[in-house]
GUTOR-744057 format. One record per residue (C-alpha): residue number from 1; residue in three letters; y, x, z. Coordinates in pm, 1 decimal. Example, Ala and Ser with C-alpha at 12.3 -4.5 7.8 and 13.67 -1.06 7.14 Angstrom:
<r><vexkol>1</vexkol><fiza>ala</fiza><y>-450.0</y><x>1230.0</x><z>780.0</z></r>
<r><vexkol>2</vexkol><fiza>ser</fiza><y>-106.0</y><x>1367.0</x><z>714.0</z></r>
end
This chain:
<r><vexkol>1</vexkol><fiza>met</fiza><y>0.0</y><x>0.0</x><z>0.0</z></r>
<r><vexkol>2</vexkol><fiza>pro</fiza><y>325.9</y><x>166.5</x><z>-108.8</z></r>
<r><vexkol>3</vexkol><fiza>phe</fiza><y>624.5</y><x>179.6</x><z>121.9</z></r>
<r><vexkol>4</vexkol><fiza>lys</fiza><y>914.8</y><x>-46.5</x><z>43.6</z></r>
<r><vexkol>5</vexkol><fiza>lys</fiza><y>1250.9</y><x>128.7</x><z>26.4</z></r>
<r><vexkol>6</vexkol><fiza>leu</fiza><y>1483.9</y><x>-4.2</x><z>292.7</z></r>
<r><vexkol>7</vexkol><fiza>glu</fiza><y>1858.0</y><x>-2.3</x><z>233.9</z></r>
<r><vexkol>8</vexkol><fiza>val</fiza><y>1977.3</y><x>26.3</x><z>593.7</z></r>
<r><vexkol>9</vexkol><fiza>ser</fiza><y>2345.2</y><x>-16.8</x><z>508.4</z></r>
<r><vexkol>10</vexkol><fiza>ala</fiza><y>2267.7</y><x>-342.1</x><z>326.5</z></r>
<r><vexkol>11</vexkol><fiza>val</fiza><y>2064.1</y><x>-470.3</x><z>622.0</z></r>
<r><vexkol>12</vexkol><fiza>ile</fiza><y>2343.9</y><x>-385.0</x><z>865.5</z></r>
<r><vexkol>13</vexkol><fiza>lys</fiza><y>2602.5</y><x>-545.9</x><z>638.5</z></r>
<r><vexkol>14</vexkol><fiza>glu</fiza><y>2398.3</y><x>-865.8</x><z>635.2</z></r>
<r><vexkol>15</vexkol><fiza>lys</fiza><y>2333.2</y><x>-858.6</x><z>1010.5</z></r>
<r><vexkol>16</vexkol><fiza>arg</fiza><y>2704.4</y><x>-805.5</x><z>1084.4</z></r>
<r><vexkol>17</vexkol><fiza>lys</fiza><y>2770.1</y><x>-1155.3</x><z>953.5</z></r>
<r><vexkol>18</vexkol><fiza>asp</fiza><y>2618.4</y><x>-1274.3</x><z>1281.8</z></r>
<r><vexkol>19</vexkol><fiza>glu</fiza><y>2897.6</y><x>-1278.7</x><z>1543.2</z></r>
<r><vexkol>20</vexkol><fiza>glu</fiza><y>2680.0</y><x>-1170.6</x><z>1837.1</z></r>
<r><vexkol>21</vexkol><fiza>phe</fiza><y>2517.7</y><x>-886.2</x><z>1642.6</z></r>
<r><vexkol>22</vexkol><fiza>asn</fiza><y>2858.8</y><x>-768.9</x><z>1522.8</z></r>
<r><vexkol>23</vexkol><fiza>met</fiza><y>2996.4</y><x>-766.9</x><z>1877.7</z></r>
<r><vexkol>24</vexkol><fiza>his</fiza><y>2709.6</y><x>-545.2</x><z>1996.4</z></r>
<r><vexkol>25</vexkol><fiza>tyr</fiza><y>2732.4</y><x>-325.5</x><z>1686.5</z></r>
<r><vexkol>26</vexkol><fiza>lys</fiza><y>3099.9</y><x>-256.5</x><z>1757.6</z></r>
<r><vexkol>27</vexkol><fiza>ala</fiza><y>3031.3</y><x>-185.9</x><z>2126.1</z></r>
<r><vexkol>28</vexkol><fiza>val</fiza><y>2763.0</y><x>69.1</x><z>2042.3</z></r>
<r><vexkol>29</vexkol><fiza>gly</fiza><y>2998.0</y><x>234.9</x><z>1795.2</z></r>
<r><vexkol>30</vexkol><fiza>leu</fiza><y>3261.0</y><x>270.2</x><z>2067.9</z></r>
<r><vexkol>31</vexkol><fiza>glu</fiza><y>3003.9</y><x>418.0</x><z>2306.7</z></r>
<r><vexkol>32</vexkol><fiza>tyr</fiza><y>2894.3</y><x>679.3</x><z>2053.4</z></r>
<r><vexkol>33</vexkol><fiza>ala</fiza><y>3256.8</y><x>763.4</x><z>1969.7</z></r>
<r><vexkol>34</vexkol><fiza>phe</fiza><y>3332.3</y><x>813.9</x><z>2339.9</z></r>
<r><vexkol>35</vexkol><fiza>ile</fiza><y>3026.1</y><x>1034.0</x><z>2389.3</z></r>
<r><vexkol>36</vexkol><fiza>lys</fiza><y>3122.8</y><x>1238.6</x><z>2081.5</z></r>
<r><vexkol>37</vexkol><fiza>glu</fiza><y>3468.9</y><x>1301.7</x><z>2229.5</z></r>
<r><vexkol>38</vexkol><fiza>ile</fiza><y>3313.6</y><x>1433.4</x><z>2551.8</z></r>
<r><vexkol>39</vexkol><fiza>val</fiza><y>3066.9</y><x>1653.7</x><z>2360.5</z></r>
<r><vexkol>40</vexkol><fiza>asp</fiza><y>3346.9</y><x>1786.2</x><z>2138.6</z></r>
<r><vexkol>41</vexkol><fiza>ala</fiza><y>3559.5</y><x>1866.2</x><z>2445.9</z></r>
<r><vexkol>42</vexkol><fiza>arg</fiza><y>3266.6</y><x>2054.0</x><z>2603.1</z></r>
<r><vexkol>43</vexkol><fiza>lys</fiza><y>3207.4</y><x>2254.5</x><z>2286.2</z></r>
<r><vexkol>44</vexkol><fiza>asp</fiza><y>3581.1</y><x>2324.5</x><z>2243.7</z></r>
<r><vexkol>45</vexkol><fiza>lys</fiza><y>3577.1</y><x>2481.9</x><z>2591.3</z></r>
<r><vexkol>46</vexkol><fiza>gly</fiza><y>3274.2</y><x>2687.7</x><z>2491.5</z></r>
<r><vexkol>47</vexkol><fiza>tyr</fiza><y>3069.8</y><x>2538.5</x><z>2775.7</z></r>
<r><vexkol>48</vexkol><fiza>ser</fiza><y>2697.4</y><x>2490.6</x><z>2765.9</z></r>
<r><vexkol>49</vexkol><fiza>gln</fiza><y>2564.2</y><x>2179.2</x><z>2933.3</z></r>
<r><vexkol>50</vexkol><fiza>lys</fiza><y>2449.6</y><x>2398.1</x><z>3222.7</z></r>
<r><vexkol>51</vexkol><fiza>val</fiza><y>2793.5</y><x>2554.2</x><z>3270.4</z></r>
<r><vexkol>52</vexkol><fiza>leu</fiza><y>2969.3</y><x>2217.7</x><z>3254.3</z></r>
<r><vexkol>53</vexkol><fiza>ala</fiza><y>2722.7</y><x>2072.8</x><z>3503.3</z></r>
<r><vexkol>54</vexkol><fiza>ser</fiza><y>2789.2</y><x>2357.9</x><z>3745.0</z></r>
<r><vexkol>55</vexkol><fiza>ile</fiza><y>3167.6</y><x>2322.9</x><z>3717.7</z></r>
<r><vexkol>56</vexkol><fiza>ala</fiza><y>3157.4</y><x>1942.3</x><z>3745.4</z></r>
<r><vexkol>57</vexkol><fiza>gly</fiza><y>2903.5</y><x>1930.3</x><z>4025.7</z></r>
<r><vexkol>58</vexkol><fiza>val</fiza><y>2650.3</y><x>1717.3</x><z>3838.1</z></r>
<r><vexkol>59</vexkol><fiza>ser</fiza><y>2305.9</y><x>1797.8</x><z>3703.4</z></r>
<r><vexkol>60</vexkol><fiza>gln</fiza><y>2248.3</y><x>1944.2</x><z>3358.8</z></r>
<r><vexkol>61</vexkol><fiza>gln</fiza><y>2000.9</y><x>1660.1</x><z>3305.2</z></r>
<r><vexkol>62</vexkol><fiza>asp</fiza><y>2281.2</y><x>1406.9</x><z>3361.8</z></r>
<r><vexkol>63</vexkol><fiza>ile</fiza><y>2489.6</y><x>1569.2</x><z>3091.1</z></r>
<r><vexkol>64</vexkol><fiza>ser</fiza><y>2198.8</y><x>1602.4</x><z>2850.6</z></r>
<r><vexkol>65</vexkol><fiza>arg</fiza><y>2091.6</y><x>1239.9</x><z>2889.9</z></r>
<r><vexkol>66</vexkol><fiza>phe</fiza><y>2453.2</y><x>1120.1</x><z>2860.4</z></r>
<r><vexkol>67</vexkol><fiza>glu</fiza><y>2508.7</y><x>1321.2</x><z>2541.6</z></r>
<r><vexkol>68</vexkol><fiza>arg</fiza><y>2194.1</y><x>1170.6</x><z>2390.5</z></r>
<r><vexkol>69</vexkol><fiza>ala</fiza><y>2311.7</y><x>820.4</x><z>2495.1</z></r>
<r><vexkol>70</vexkol><fiza>glu</fiza><y>2001.2</y><x>779.5</x><z>2708.6</z></r>
<r><vexkol>71</vexkol><fiza>his</fiza><y>2184.4</y><x>736.6</x><z>3036.8</z></r>
<r><vexkol>72</vexkol><fiza>phe</fiza><y>2506.0</y><x>579.1</x><z>3156.7</z></r>
<r><vexkol>73</vexkol><fiza>leu</fiza><y>2684.9</y><x>790.4</x><z>3413.2</z></r>
<r><vexkol>74</vexkol><fiza>thr</fiza><y>2842.0</y><x>652.8</x><z>3725.9</z></r>
<r><vexkol>75</vexkol><fiza>leu</fiza><y>3220.2</y><x>642.3</x><z>3711.4</z></r>
<r><vexkol>76</vexkol><fiza>arg</fiza><y>3231.4</y><x>914.7</x><z>3976.4</z></r>
<r><vexkol>77</vexkol><fiza>lys</fiza><y>3017.2</y><x>1150.7</x><z>3765.0</z></r>
<r><vexkol>78</vexkol><fiza>leu</fiza><y>3208.9</y><x>1069.5</x><z>3448.4</z></r>
<r><vexkol>79</vexkol><fiza>leu</fiza><y>3538.3</y><x>1150.9</x><z>3621.6</z></r>
<r><vexkol>80</vexkol><fiza>lys</fiza><y>3395.2</y><x>1479.2</x><z>3753.2</z></r>
<r><vexkol>81</vexkol><fiza>ile</fiza><y>3295.0</y><x>1574.5</x><z>3398.5</z></r>
<r><vexkol>82</vexkol><fiza>thr</fiza><y>3626.6</y><x>1479.6</x><z>3239.6</z></r>
<r><vexkol>83</vexkol><fiza>ser</fiza><y>3812.2</y><x>1665.4</x><z>3515.1</z></r>
<r><vexkol>84</vexkol><fiza>ala</fiza><y>3599.2</y><x>1977.4</x><z>3458.3</z></r>
<r><vexkol>85</vexkol><fiza>leu</fiza><y>3681.2</y><x>1954.3</x><z>3087.4</z></r>
<r><vexkol>86</vexkol><fiza>gly</fiza><y>4052.5</y><x>1899.1</x><z>3149.8</z></r>
<r><vexkol>87</vexkol><fiza>val</fiza><y>4053.0</y><x>1569.9</x><z>2959.4</z></r>
<r><vexkol>88</vexkol><fiza>lys</fiza><y>4167.6</y><x>1225.7</x><z>3066.8</z></r>
<r><vexkol>89</vexkol><fiza>ile</fiza><y>4037.1</y><x>877.9</x><z>3004.0</z></r>
<r><vexkol>90</vexkol><fiza>lys</fiza><y>4323.7</y><x>655.1</x><z>2893.0</z></r>
<r><vexkol>91</vexkol><fiza>ile</fiza><y>4323.8</y><x>277.9</x><z>2923.5</z></r>
<r><vexkol>92</vexkol><fiza>glu</fiza><y>4583.5</y><x>89.3</x><z>2720.5</z></r>
<r><vexkol>93</vexkol><fiza>lys</fiza><y>4678.1</y><x>-273.0</x><z>2692.2</z></r>
end
């Protein structure tokens, strides 16, 4: 039985017509964008995950799992990490 080629972008485009799916799709996109900003800040500083963990006072496993979007950090840990990186989280209205 041959494999059927799947056009993922077409499937997502169709699914995004559903309001609930689209809401979750956008939320996940924001999460990944946020994580990317933290990873980029770590790399810009030249820090390994281990070094950042040591400076921030969290485990290297916390940082690794956060960067792979496998784990949501507590606000306290997130603030320790952003402080160690010298970046701020900004909330706007």
